[in-house]
Residue frames as a rotation matrix with the C-alpha (Angstrom) as fourth column:
MET 1
0.532 -0.477 -0.700 -18.52
0.241 0.878 -0.414 4.35
0.812 0.052 0.582 7.18
LYS 2
0.783 -0.177 0.596 -17.01
-0.592 -0.503 0.629 4.19
0.189 -0.846 -0.499 10.64
ASP 3
0.517 -0.580 0.629 -14.87
-0.265 0.590 0.762 1.09
-0.814 -0.561 0.151 10.99
PHE 4
0.230 -0.528 -0.817 -12.04
-0.971 -0.181 -0.156 0.92
-0.066 0.830 -0.554 8.46
ARG 5
-0.624 -0.566 0.538 -11.31
-0.589 0.794 0.152 -2.68
-0.513 -0.222 -0.829 9.50
VAL 6
0.156 0.759 0.632 -14.40
0.087 0.627 -0.774 -3.90
-0.984 0.176 0.032 7.64
LEU 7
0.665 0.037 -0.746 -13.01
-0.676 -0.396 -0.622 -2.63
-0.319 0.917 -0.238 4.33
ARG 8
0.859 -0.322 0.398 -11.46
0.407 0.901 -0.149 -5.38
-0.310 0.290 0.905 2.24
VAL 9
0.612 -0.654 0.445 -9.00
0.219 -0.401 -0.890 -2.89
0.760 0.642 -0.102 0.72
TRP 10
0.409 -0.472 0.781 -7.77
-0.858 -0.489 0.154 -1.93
0.309 -0.733 -0.606 4.19
GLU 11
0.753 -0.059 0.656 -7.49
-0.319 0.838 0.442 -5.61
-0.576 -0.542 0.613 5.20
LYS 12
0.827 -0.430 0.364 -5.50
0.559 0.554 -0.617 -6.46
0.063 0.713 0.698 2.06
SER 13
0.472 -0.680 0.561 -3.22
-0.118 -0.680 -0.724 -3.42
0.874 0.275 -0.401 2.40
HIS 14
0.550 -0.254 0.796 -2.62
-0.833 -0.098 0.544 -4.18
-0.060 -0.962 -0.265 6.09
GLN 15
0.822 -0.240 0.517 -1.54
0.161 0.968 0.194 -7.71
-0.547 -0.076 0.834 5.16
LEU 16
0.709 -0.589 0.389 0.77
0.424 -0.086 -0.902 -6.26
0.564 0.804 0.189 2.51
VAL 17
0.470 -0.533 0.703 2.44
-0.699 -0.711 -0.072 -4.12
0.539 -0.458 -0.707 5.19
LEU 18
0.640 -0.206 0.740 3.02
-0.527 0.584 0.618 -7.20
-0.559 -0.785 0.265 7.33
ASP 19
0.819 -0.326 0.473 4.50
0.529 0.748 -0.401 -9.03
-0.223 0.579 0.784 4.33
ILE 20
0.645 -0.587 0.489 6.72
0.025 -0.623 -0.781 -6.06
0.764 0.516 -0.387 3.44
TYR 21
0.504 -0.451 0.736 8.08
-0.860 -0.337 0.382 -5.87
0.076 -0.826 -0.558 6.99
ALA 22
0.709 -0.208 0.674 8.83
-0.110 0.911 0.396 -9.60
-0.697 -0.355 0.624 7.01
ILE 23
0.759 -0.397 0.516 10.56
0.650 0.402 -0.645 -9.63
0.049 0.825 0.563 3.62
SER 24
0.663 -0.506 0.552 12.48
-0.140 -0.808 -0.572 -6.37
0.736 0.302 -0.606 4.08
LYS 25
0.808 -0.406 0.427 14.18
-0.431 0.087 0.898 -7.83
-0.402 -0.910 -0.104 7.18
ASN 26
0.542 -0.582 0.606 16.33
0.594 0.776 0.213 -9.74
-0.594 0.245 0.766 4.69
PHE 27
0.883 -0.246 0.400 17.54
0.178 -0.613 -0.770 -6.64
0.434 0.751 -0.497 2.84
PRO 28
-0.096 -0.989 -0.112 21.16
0.673 0.019 -0.740 -5.56
0.734 -0.147 0.663 3.32
LYS 29
0.186 0.135 -0.973 21.73
0.953 -0.265 0.146 -3.79
-0.238 -0.955 -0.178 6.64
ASP 30
-0.761 -0.536 -0.366 23.14
0.441 -0.841 0.314 -0.72
-0.477 0.078 0.876 4.89
GLU 31
-0.703 0.601 0.381 19.70
0.208 -0.339 0.917 -0.22
0.681 0.724 0.113 3.28
LEU 32
-0.372 0.584 -0.721 17.91
0.928 0.224 -0.297 0.06
-0.012 -0.780 -0.626 6.65
PHE 33
-0.121 0.292 -0.949 17.73
0.352 -0.881 -0.316 3.86
-0.928 -0.372 0.004 6.45
GLY 34
-0.830 -0.156 -0.536 17.47
-0.431 -0.433 0.792 3.90
-0.356 0.888 0.292 2.67
LEU 35
-0.634 0.563 -0.531 15.29
-0.457 0.281 0.844 1.63
0.624 0.777 0.079 0.61
VAL 36
-0.623 0.417 -0.662 13.93
0.660 0.735 -0.158 -0.40
0.421 -0.536 -0.732 3.54
SER 37
-0.679 0.340 -0.651 12.70
0.353 -0.626 -0.695 2.76
-0.644 -0.702 0.305 5.23
GLN 38
-0.729 0.383 -0.567 11.14
-0.651 -0.643 0.403 4.06
-0.210 0.663 0.719 2.00
ILE 39
-0.664 0.474 -0.578 9.41
-0.085 0.721 0.688 0.76
0.743 0.506 -0.438 1.21
ARG 40
-0.596 0.429 -0.679 7.98
0.798 0.409 -0.442 0.45
0.088 -0.806 -0.586 4.69
ARG 41
-0.724 0.306 -0.618 6.84
0.013 -0.890 -0.456 4.08
-0.690 -0.338 0.640 4.74
SER 42
-0.713 0.454 -0.534 5.07
-0.676 -0.240 0.697 3.72
0.188 0.858 0.478 1.38
ALA 43
-0.614 0.468 -0.635 3.44
0.262 0.880 0.396 0.45
0.745 0.076 -0.663 2.40
VAL 44
-0.625 0.351 -0.697 2.24
0.743 -0.007 -0.669 1.80
-0.240 -0.936 -0.256 5.77
SER 45
-0.868 0.251 -0.428 0.87
-0.282 -0.959 0.012 4.92
-0.408 0.131 0.904 4.09
ILE 46
-0.729 0.618 -0.295 -1.72
-0.163 0.261 0.951 2.90
0.665 0.742 -0.089 2.14
PRO 47
-0.110 0.762 -0.638 -3.79
0.763 0.476 0.437 1.49
0.637 -0.439 -0.634 5.04
SER 48
-0.616 -0.164 -0.770 -3.00
0.693 -0.577 -0.431 4.55
-0.374 -0.800 0.469 7.16
ASN 49
-0.946 0.262 -0.192 -4.67
-0.319 -0.859 0.401 6.88
-0.059 0.440 0.896 4.68
ILE 50
-0.418 0.832 -0.365 -7.65
0.103 0.443 0.891 4.55
0.903 0.335 -0.271 4.39
SER 51
-0.089 0.386 -0.918 -8.13
0.920 0.386 0.073 4.36
0.382 -0.838 -0.389 8.15
GLU 52
-0.862 -0.394 -0.319 -7.36
0.497 -0.780 -0.381 8.00
-0.099 -0.487 0.868 8.92
ARG 53
-0.878 0.468 -0.103 -10.50
-0.479 -0.861 0.169 9.42
-0.010 0.198 0.980 7.40
CYS 54
-0.585 0.707 -0.398 -13.11
0.338 0.658 0.673 6.68
0.737 0.259 -0.624 7.63
GLY 55
0.026 0.763 -0.646 -16.21
0.958 0.165 0.233 7.89
0.285 -0.625 -0.727 9.40
ARG 56
-0.213 -0.177 -0.961 -15.07
0.673 -0.740 -0.012 11.47
-0.709 -0.649 0.277 9.83
LEU 57
-0.713 -0.191 -0.674 -15.40
-0.262 -0.820 0.509 13.08
-0.650 0.539 0.535 6.45
SER 58
0.401 0.832 -0.382 -17.70
-0.659 -0.027 -0.751 13.30
-0.636 0.554 0.538 3.48
ASP 59
0.699 -0.089 0.709 -17.44
0.411 0.862 -0.297 10.81
-0.585 0.499 0.639 0.63
ALA 60
0.884 -0.376 0.277 -15.58
0.079 -0.465 -0.882 13.39
0.460 0.802 -0.381 -1.48
GLU 61
0.426 -0.754 0.500 -13.00
-0.894 -0.435 0.106 13.94
0.138 -0.492 -0.859 1.26
LEU 62
0.423 -0.233 0.876 -12.64
-0.286 0.883 0.373 10.21
-0.860 -0.408 0.306 1.84
ALA 63
0.905 -0.068 0.420 -12.07
0.410 0.397 -0.821 9.78
-0.111 0.915 0.387 -1.91
LYS 64
0.707 -0.678 0.200 -9.22
-0.524 -0.692 -0.496 12.30
0.475 0.246 -0.845 -1.66
PHE 65
0.160 -0.656 0.738 -7.49
-0.885 0.235 0.401 10.17
-0.437 -0.717 -0.543 0.97
MET 66
0.626 0.084 0.775 -8.05
0.172 0.955 -0.242 7.08
-0.761 0.285 0.583 -1.17
VAL 67
0.932 -0.334 0.142 -6.25
0.054 -0.259 -0.964 8.92
0.359 0.906 -0.223 -3.99
ILE 68
0.342 -0.833 0.434 -3.35
-0.927 -0.374 0.011 9.60
0.153 -0.407 -0.901 -1.60
ALA 69
0.277 -0.181 0.944 -3.29
-0.412 0.865 0.287 5.89
-0.868 -0.468 0.165 -0.70
SER 70
0.896 0.090 0.436 -3.24
0.336 0.505 -0.795 5.07
-0.291 0.858 0.422 -4.41
GLY 71
0.724 -0.684 0.088 -0.25
-0.484 -0.595 -0.641 7.40
0.491 0.422 -0.762 -4.85
SER 72
0.120 -0.665 0.737 1.57
-0.912 0.220 0.347 5.55
-0.393 -0.714 -0.580 -2.08
ALA 73
0.565 0.147 0.812 0.77
0.053 0.976 -0.214 2.28
-0.823 0.163 0.544 -3.83
SER 74
0.964 -0.238 0.122 2.33
0.103 -0.092 -0.990 3.63
0.247 0.967 -0.064 -7.04
GLU 75
0.379 -0.856 0.352 5.42
-0.885 -0.447 -0.134 4.70
0.272 -0.261 -0.926 -5.11
LEU 76
0.166 -0.263 0.950 5.67
-0.604 0.734 0.309 1.24
-0.779 -0.626 -0.037 -3.54
GLU 77
0.920 0.218 0.326 5.28
0.116 0.642 -0.758 -0.37
-0.374 0.735 0.565 -6.96
TYR 78
0.696 -0.718 -0.018 8.49
-0.348 -0.315 -0.883 1.30
0.628 0.620 -0.469 -8.14
GLN 79
0.104 -0.688 0.718 10.35
-0.995 -0.072 0.075 0.56
0.000 -0.722 -0.692 -4.91
LEU 80
0.484 0.119 0.867 9.52
-0.278 0.960 0.024 -3.13
-0.830 -0.252 0.498 -5.21
LEU 81
0.980 -0.154 0.123 10.69
0.162 0.274 -0.948 -3.16
0.113 0.949 0.294 -8.84
LEU 82
0.413 -0.870 0.268 13.95
-0.699 -0.492 -0.520 -1.48
0.584 0.028 -0.811 -7.79
SER 83
0.178 -0.303 0.936 14.37
-0.857 0.420 0.299 -4.00
-0.484 -0.855 -0.185 -4.97
LYS 84
0.810 0.147 0.568 13.97
0.109 0.914 -0.391 -6.85
-0.577 0.379 0.724 -7.44
ASP 85
0.876 -0.469 0.115 16.44
0.045 -0.158 -0.986 -5.30
0.480 0.869 -0.117 -9.88
LEU 86
0.171 -0.826 0.537 18.96
-0.887 -0.366 -0.282 -4.83
0.429 -0.428 -0.795 -7.06
HIS 87
-0.126 -0.118 -0.985 18.43
-0.049 0.992 -0.113 -8.50
0.991 0.034 -0.131 -6.17
PHE 88
-0.820 -0.023 0.572 17.09
-0.562 -0.162 -0.811 -7.69
0.111 -0.986 0.120 -2.70
LEU 89
0.145 0.896 0.420 13.89
-0.695 0.395 -0.601 -9.57
-0.704 -0.205 0.680 -3.65
THR 90
-0.743 -0.253 0.620 13.68
0.203 0.797 0.568 -12.84
-0.638 0.548 -0.541 -5.48
LEU 91
-0.878 0.451 -0.162 11.52
-0.297 -0.248 0.922 -12.95
0.376 0.858 0.351 -8.59
ASP 92
-0.358 0.766 -0.534 8.94
0.641 0.617 0.456 -15.02
0.679 -0.179 -0.712 -6.69
GLU 93
-0.379 0.174 -0.909 8.82
0.813 -0.407 -0.417 -12.56
-0.443 -0.897 0.013 -3.77
TYR 94
-0.897 -0.020 -0.441 8.52
-0.147 -0.928 0.342 -9.65
-0.416 0.372 0.830 -6.18
GLU 95
-0.767 0.623 -0.156 5.70
-0.063 0.169 0.984 -11.26
0.639 0.764 -0.091 -8.18
ILE 96
-0.253 0.680 -0.688 3.67
0.909 0.411 0.072 -12.09
0.332 -0.607 -0.722 -5.07
LEU 97
-0.399 0.043 -0.916 4.02
0.586 -0.756 -0.291 -8.57
-0.705 -0.653 0.276 -3.67
ALA 98
-0.945 0.008 -0.328 3.43
-0.240 -0.697 0.675 -6.92
-0.223 0.717 0.661 -7.05
ASN 99
-0.620 0.769 -0.156 0.29
0.325 0.432 0.841 -8.99
0.714 0.471 -0.518 -7.65
ASP 100
-0.130 0.547 -0.827 -1.06
0.987 -0.005 -0.159 -8.09
-0.091 -0.837 -0.539 -4.21
LEU 101
-0.595 -0.180 -0.783 -0.28
0.255 -0.967 0.028 -4.44
-0.762 -0.183 0.621 -4.85
THR 102
-0.958 0.285 -0.037 -2.02
-0.105 -0.227 0.968 -4.53
0.268 0.931 0.247 -8.24
GLU 103
-0.288 0.888 -0.357 -5.13
0.757 0.440 0.483 -5.93
0.587 -0.131 -0.799 -6.58
ILE 104
-0.174 0.162 -0.971 -5.01
0.825 -0.515 -0.234 -3.19
-0.538 -0.842 -0.045 -3.93
HIS 105
-0.897 -0.213 -0.388 -4.61
-0.019 -0.856 0.516 -0.55
-0.442 0.471 0.764 -6.62
LYS 106
-0.738 0.674 0.011 -7.68
0.166 0.167 0.972 -1.87
0.654 0.719 -0.235 -8.45
MET 107
-0.081 0.714 -0.695 -9.68
0.967 0.224 0.118 -1.93
0.240 -0.663 -0.709 -5.21
LEU 108
-0.449 -0.156 -0.880 -8.68
0.514 -0.850 -0.112 1.65
-0.731 -0.503 0.462 -4.41
ASN 109
-0.989 0.053 -0.138 -9.61
-0.144 -0.577 0.804 2.84
-0.037 0.815 0.579 -7.89
SER 110
-0.455 0.874 -0.172 -12.98
0.500 0.410 0.763 1.11
0.737 0.262 -0.624 -7.66
PHE 111
-0.064 0.380 -0.923 -13.60
0.979 -0.156 -0.132 2.62
-0.194 -0.912 -0.362 -4.22
ILE 112
-0.748 -0.286 -0.599 -12.65
0.210 -0.958 0.196 6.09
-0.630 0.021 0.777 -5.49
LYS 113
-0.889 0.457 0.037 -15.06
-0.043 -0.164 0.986 5.79
0.456 0.874 0.165 -8.43
LYS 114
-0.180 0.853 -0.490 -17.84
0.810 0.411 0.419 4.63
0.559 -0.321 -0.765 -6.11
LEU 115
-0.195 0.051 -0.979 -17.27
0.818 -0.543 -0.191 7.52
-0.541 -0.838 0.064 -3.68
ASN 116
-0.879 -0.220 -0.422 -17.11
-0.008 -0.880 0.475 10.09
-0.476 0.422 0.772 -6.50
SER 117
-0.785 0.615 0.078 -20.33
0.209 0.144 0.967 8.83
0.583 0.776 -0.242 -8.09
LYS 118
-0.275 0.699 -0.660 -22.40
0.961 0.174 -0.216 9.52
-0.036 -0.693 -0.720 -4.96
């Protein structure tokens, strides 16, 4: 695999990053270097880890980076829940982002299983 952009999981996680950046602009300004920074870092880490190793490593090594991306997705899951509980996200915003993240998590897990079965 050479072009990460053809992967649906990368495409979906990239869109999630764009959505996170747009929504987190509305967070309180005093959270810019706190929760906003953490949420953005976790979100960016997902497609970054997918793209970083595509085409360069073996399937086993690529699976390892998919596991790292999955860990970032889990971290983001908590940060979104915290943001909702702090009322920085509306319930609707939270549900949309959480549903997208759940789908990404499932895609990553499926990809990891596929890579490990080769």
